[in-house]
C-alpha positions, 0 to 999 in steps of 0.5 A, a space after each residue: 711633296 706628293 701632289 701639285 695643284 693649280 690655283 683654286 677654281 673660284 668660278 661657276 661651271 654650269 652643268 646644265 648647258 650645252 656647249 652651243 648654249 654656253 657659247 651663243 646665249 649664256 653670259 658668264 661673269 668672266 666673259 667680256 661683252 661681244 658688243 659689235 666686235 666680229 666673231 669671225 673673219 674669212 681670211 680670203 674675202 674679209 667677210 665678217 660674222 657677228 655674234 648675232 649672225 653666228 647665232 642666227 646661222 646656227 639656229 637656222 642650220 639646226 632647224 634645217 638638219 632636224 627637218 631634212 635629216 632627222 638629226 637628233 639626240 645622241 646621233 653623230 654628225 661628222 665634219 670633214 672640212 678644212 677651217 671655214 667660217 661656218 664650221 662653228 655654226 655646223 658643230 653648234 647646230 649639231 649640239 643644239 639638237 642633242 647630237 654629237 660633233 666629231 671632226 675628221 682630218 681633211 687629209 684623211 684617206 677613204 679607209 681612214 674616214 671609214 674607220 672614224 665613221 664606223 667608230 663614231 656611228 656617224 649618220 651625216 657627213 658635212 664635207 667640203 667641196 675639196 673633200 667631197 670625193 673622199 667623203 663620198 667614197 668613204 660613205 659608200 664603203 661604210 654603207 652610208 647613203 649618198 644623200 647623207 653627205 652635204 658640203 659646208 661651203 658653196 660650189 654651184 658646180 657640184 650636185 650636192 646640198 650645201 650648208 649655206 643653202 640650208 641656212 639661207 633657205 631656212 632664214 628666207 622662210 622666216 621660221 622661228 619655231 626652233 626649240 633647242 635641246 636643253 639639259 637638266 641640272 648635272 646632265 652636262 657632265 654626262 652628255 657627250 658633246 664631241 668625239 675627238 680622235 686620239 691614239 690614246 697611249 697605244 694602238 689604233 686611234 680612239 674616239 675621246 668622248 668629251 662632255 659639255 661640262 668638260 669643255 666649258 670647264 676648260 674655257 673657264 680654267 683658261 680664262 681664270 689663269 689669264 684673268 687681268 692680262 689686259 695689256 696683253 689680251 683685250 676684247 677685239 684683239 685679232 687672232 689668226 686661226 692656224 690650228 685645224 678646227 678638227 684637232 682638239 687644240 684648234 677646237 678648244 683654244 681657237 673656236 671656243 676660247 677665243 670667241 669666249 674672250 670676245 676676240 676676232 678669229 681670222 679663219 684660214 682654210 689651209 696653212 701656207 707659210 707665206 700666205 700666213 705672213 700676208 694674213 698677219 699683216 693684212 688683218 693686223 694679227 695680235 695673237 698667234 697660237 701655233 705648233 713648233 714647225 711654224 715657230 721654226 719657220 718664223 725663225 728661219 724662213 727668209 721671207 719673214 724679214 719682209 713682213 711687219 710683225 710688230 703688232 703681235 702681242 702673244 705667240 703661243 705654241 702647243 701640240 708638241 714641246 718647243 725647245 728653249 732654244 727655239 723659244 728664245 729665237 722666236 723672242 728675238 724675231 718678235 721682241 715685243 711679243 710674249 712667247 709661251 707654250 701650252 700642254 694638253 691632251 685630247 683626253 682632258 678636253 683641252 689644255 692642262 697647262 699654259 704660260 700665263 699671258 700676264 707673266 713670263 715663264 722659263 723658256 722650254 717650260 709648258 707653263 703652269 697648271 690651270 686652276 683646279 688642276 691637280 698633278 702627281 709625278 709617278 716614278 718608275 718604282 711607283 713612288 711620287 716625285 717632288 720638286 724638280 724630280 722627273 716622273 710620269 705626269 698623272 692628272 686630275 682636272 674638271 675638264 676630264 673627258 668621259 673616256 674613249 667612246 664605246 671602248 671601256 677596255 681602252 678607257 680602263 688602261 688610261 683613266 682610273 676610277 678615282 678620276 686620275 689620268 695617266 698622260 704617258 708623258 714624263 715631266 718635272 715641276 719646279 718650286 715656282 710651279 713651272 712644268 717641263 715635259 721631259 720625255 714621252 713614255 707612251 708608245 706614240 710619235 708626235 709628228 707636227 702635233 699629230 699622233 702616229 702609232 708605232 704599232 701601226 707602222 710596224 704592222 705595215 712594214 712587216 707586210 713587206 716581203 723583205 722584212 722579217 722583223 721591225 721596230 719603230 721609234 720616234 726620233 727628235 726632229 727640229 721641224 716636226 718635233 718627232 719623226 718615225 725611224 724604223 729599225 728593220 731586220 731583213 730576210 736572209 735573201 734580202 740581206 744578200 741583195 742589200 750587200 750589193 745595193 740596199 737603196 731599192 729595198 729602202 725605197 720599196 719599204 718607204 713606198 709601202 708606208 707612204 701608200 698604206 696603213 695597218 696595225 700589228 706587233 710590238 717589240 721592246 721599244 724603250 731600249 731602241 728609243 734610248 739608243 736613239 736618244 743617246 745618238 741624238 744627244 751625241 750629235 747635238 754636242 758635236 
């Protein structure tokens, strides 16, 4: 068989709506009624936000951003904040104005934030009180005026405008004049809604341009795959938002799909494991989408036994593969819960596969293709693999992104003209439709779900005075999924010193990597990666 397909996509995908309008105004036939079910709950305070309040806050913020900051069509608004209950309002307010949302990792350094600011050409930063200092430094370095930095939360001790103030001022003046940007038929397919950062297959981070229709399509695909799973998934179920909202998984799965499903999202600003356990009990959490390191902690952390996890109905893992052994251990910790995995890419504006909530899949698999998704497995010789044969996973999906933002050269390397995407991941598909990710062909390392570029690390290490050559590969790690390992060739002088005591040189190189980042260089990585793989398998057998 040369091509694999998910179930038919038998549902309407509107192409004339912004994501904001789809989420806050449009009632899709597959969407349950929200009624009085809260959309969001602030973890620390228990404050609940209804759909009506969320809509009001979004409209008010959009009106204020237009009036005070002249935010409009095709401008980019950068959110630089941990998870927050006003995060959805901020991103949808931007989209209502015809602007584009981009989310930045709140742990970014000033140079990393400058890179994203320049790449996306953002004109406004919505930071958080905890990230304001970095945001201010980055804005100055990027030539962005200081008054173009505001904060998402409220902090009376800071002399900076807050989103909360902008919203309350707009609501108090009773303005009802806001007119959203509306799309014409078909315009949603070509209009950028969000730019999410990804390293793609190689090199420097890139901005993935997601259209409004692509994001909406993924929500409908996810809903169709899980349609009818009423015993596992009901309106009003409570979901813990552990995944960061700036990341495509947290953005699409948590913010958008969970609210589309009329569940209540408990928003945690910063992950801390024992704190997460407290939140699970305090809010009666029923669904938890996580990454493998959290799954590992649930299986091994001694504190878990002190908490009642019996209300959990579904445990899902994504962003990096979870082994079948770990998945089985997780099932023992929560025997009443369905445990599954999901797989997706930033380039596909969300998920490609998922374990359906209503049916089991084999441990270790990443579920089944979403409805409307087509897949091919391409062997190294260019031929197409059949069932249970490995090959590079190549995808076509209604949620395909528009490519890399203002980077046609990089887009051409990954996206084909006929709509197919090379994932850079090796996979196999069984006759019952289950998919396994068996290897990573692309030159990227995923550390706790986040992509690290070996080329960047190599270029940095090569700056060390004791290093003459280097190659970085990914090493399997139970906690993080993968971690980088550097193979280093020392200069002749350094080799002589290393014979006496290699530790100072190791420490110096490690400190260099911890303190800085840069990009350069490539070596034959596949040979070394295979050596590491064999070494790891040998140790596992022992």
